N, C-alpha and C positions, 0 to 999 in steps of 0.2 A: 576303126575301133567300135566296140559295142558297149553300151551302158545298160545296167540293170538297176531298176529302182523298185524297192520293196515297200510295202505298206501293210497295215492291218494288225500289227502286234499290239500287245497291251496286257493288262492285268485281268484275270478272270478267276472265278472260283472253280474248284474241282467239280467236274461234271458238266461244266459249261462248254461253249463253243467259240471259236474264232475262225476267221477266214483271212489268210494271207494272200496278197497279190504281188506279182513281180512283172513289171513291164520292161520289155527289151526295146532298144533303139540303137541305130547306128548305121553308118553308110555301108559297112561291110557285112551287115546282117544277112544271112542266108537261111536256108532250111536248118533247123537246129533242134537238138534234143535239150530237154531241160530237167533240172532236178532240184530237190530241196535237201538241205543238210541242216544240222543244228550242232551247237556247242553248249552242252550243259555246263554249269559252274564247275570249274576245276577239272574239266575233262577235255578230251580231244574232240574235234569236229567229227560228226558221224552222219552216215547216210540216213535219209528219211524216206524219200520217194523220188521216182523219176518217171518221165513219160516221153515217148518218142514223138517226133514231129508228125508222123503219120497218125498218131493216136492209137495205133494198134497194139502197142506194147507199153505195159506199166509194171512197175516194181515198187514194193514197199518193204521197209524194215519190219521184222517180226513184231517189234514193240509197238507199232502203230497200225498194223493190219486190222481192218474192221472198224477203225475209229477215224482214220485220216483218209481223205480222198484228194488225189491230184487231178487237176483238169487243166485244159488250155484252150485259148481262143487264138487261133493262128492269125486271124484277120487283124487282131489287136496286138499280136506278138506278146501275149500275156499268159502267164501260168498262175494257177491258183492252188492253194492248199487249204482245204476245208478240214478243220480239226474239231472233232466232236468228242464227247466224253473225256475231256481233258483231265489229266492227273498231275499231281505236283511234280512227278518225275519228268513231265514234258517241259518243265521250265528250262529255257535255253535261249540263246541267240539263234535265230533261224536265218539261214542264208539261201538265196536261190542261186543257181549256177546254170550256165549255158555252154553247150558244146556246138560250135558253129559247123555248118556243112555236114549235118547228120540227119538222115531221113527216117530210116527204119529202126535204128538201134536205140537202146537205152544204156545208161552208164551209172554204175554204183560207186565208182572210185573217185576220190577227190582229184586225183592227178589227171583224170580224163577230161576235165572241164577246162574251157578256155577263159571264161569270164565269170566274175562273182559279183553279187550285190553287196551292199554295205552292211547288211544284217539288220534284223528287227527283233526286239526283245519280246519274248512271251513269258509271262510269269503266271503260274497257276497256284493259287493259295488253297490250303487244305481247310 
């Protein structure tokens, strides 16, 4: 089994920044792709960003391009989401996700991931 622990959510004013972290652990953890998703109030969970294990491939949702940056530290099995220029519409519960045994690829679909974090609330006030 693999466990994901997220941190870094909170309340911020529009235009501000937050950095989310997600640490993975587990006996069966191997090379893995990671992603961030979010569920805005009253909406479905949606893709935000993803990064391959190799680090060579990255993908962002159009709504966050140029404002959010996904990065990872493979030595720590941790992925980060730096969120700048936050907008009220970024308010959501943010989830990290992991697809085990994946080296070069990135994944944008919810169903493609094997494990999920518990979610962390991000609230952006206007």
